[in-house]
matplotlib code that plots the C-alpha trace (Angstrom):
import matplotlib.pyplot as plt

x = [0.0, 2.8, 4.7, 1.6, 0.9, 4.5, 4.3, 1.1, 2.5, 5.5, 3.3, 1.3, 4.3, 6.0, 2.9, 2.9, 6.6, 6.4, 3.3, 1.3, -1.4, -2.3, -2.9, -6.5, -7.3, -5.4, -7.2, -10.5, -9.7, -8.7, -11.9, -14.4, -15.7, -17.3, -14.4, -10.9, -8.6, -5.9, -3.1, -4.4, -4.5, -0.9, 0.2, -1.4, 0.4, 3.7, 3.2, 2.6, 5.8, 7.9, 6.5, 7.3, 10.8, 11.4, 10.1, 12.2, 15.3, 14.6, 14.0, 17.2, 19.2, 17.5, 19.2, 17.4, 17.2, 15.0, 11.3, 10.1, 9.7, 10.1, 7.1, 7.0, 7.1, 8.8, 6.0, 7.0, 5.1, 6.0, 6.2, 3.2, 1.2, -1.4, -0.9, 1.8, 4.5, 4.7, 7.8, 9.9]
y = [0.0, 2.4, 1.7, 2.2, 5.6, 6.8, 9.4, 10.8, 10.9, 12.8, 15.2, 16.1, 16.3, 18.7, 20.8, 21.1, 21.9, 24.5, 26.1, 25.6, 23.7, 23.8, 20.7, 21.4, 21.4, 18.2, 16.5, 17.7, 16.1, 12.8, 12.7, 14.1, 10.8, 8.1, 5.8, 6.7, 8.1, 5.6, 8.1, 8.7, 5.0, 4.7, 7.6, 5.9, 2.7, 4.5, 6.2, 2.8, 1.4, 4.4, 4.0, 0.3, 0.8, 3.5, 1.3, -1.7, 0.4, 2.0, -1.4, -2.9, 0.0, 0.0, -1.7, -5.1, -4.6, -1.5, -2.1, 1.3, 3.3, 7.0, 9.0, 12.8, 15.2, 12.9, 10.2, 6.6, 3.5, 0.2, -2.7, -5.0, -2.3, 0.3, 2.7, 5.4, 4.9, 7.4, 9.7, 9.2]
z = [0.0, 0.9, -2.2, -4.4, -2.9, -2.6, -5.3, -3.9, -0.4, -1.7, -3.5, -0.4, 1.8, -0.7, -0.9, 2.9, 3.1, 0.3, 1.8, -1.4, 0.5, 4.2, 6.3, 6.9, 3.1, 2.6, 5.6, 4.2, 0.9, 2.6, 4.7, 2.2, 1.0, 3.2, 2.4, 3.4, 0.8, -0.3, 0.3, 3.8, 4.5, 3.3, 5.5, 8.5, 7.7, 7.3, 10.6, 12.2, 10.6, 11.8, 15.4, 15.4, 14.1, 16.8, 19.6, 18.3, 18.2, 21.6, 23.2, 21.7, 23.1, 26.5, 29.4, 29.8, 33.6, 33.2, 33.6, 32.6, 29.4, 29.6, 28.4, 27.8, 30.7, 33.2, 33.3, 32.7, 32.0, 33.6, 31.1, 31.4, 33.1, 31.9, 34.7, 34.6, 37.2, 40.1, 40.3, 43.3]

ax = plt.figure().add_subplot(projection="3d")
ax.plot(x, y, z, "-o")
ax.set_aspect("equal")
plt.show()
């Protein structure tokens, strides 16, 4: 899916970067129809892949004895738990 939509993804990213289109207009185009736009679906999948790669790299570099993952603003999440850990 990502490979099929690559050119369109680059087109939208370039338009955003150059300022020839704003994000709101692009999002309106993606969500205008009842079905999701194929480029929008590909961007979602790319985001998932980037997130997975980041987490895999982070976990590979993290000390295996650590049982927490840092979250923004000093919060952390214990592995295997849904509740944020308390700061000590």
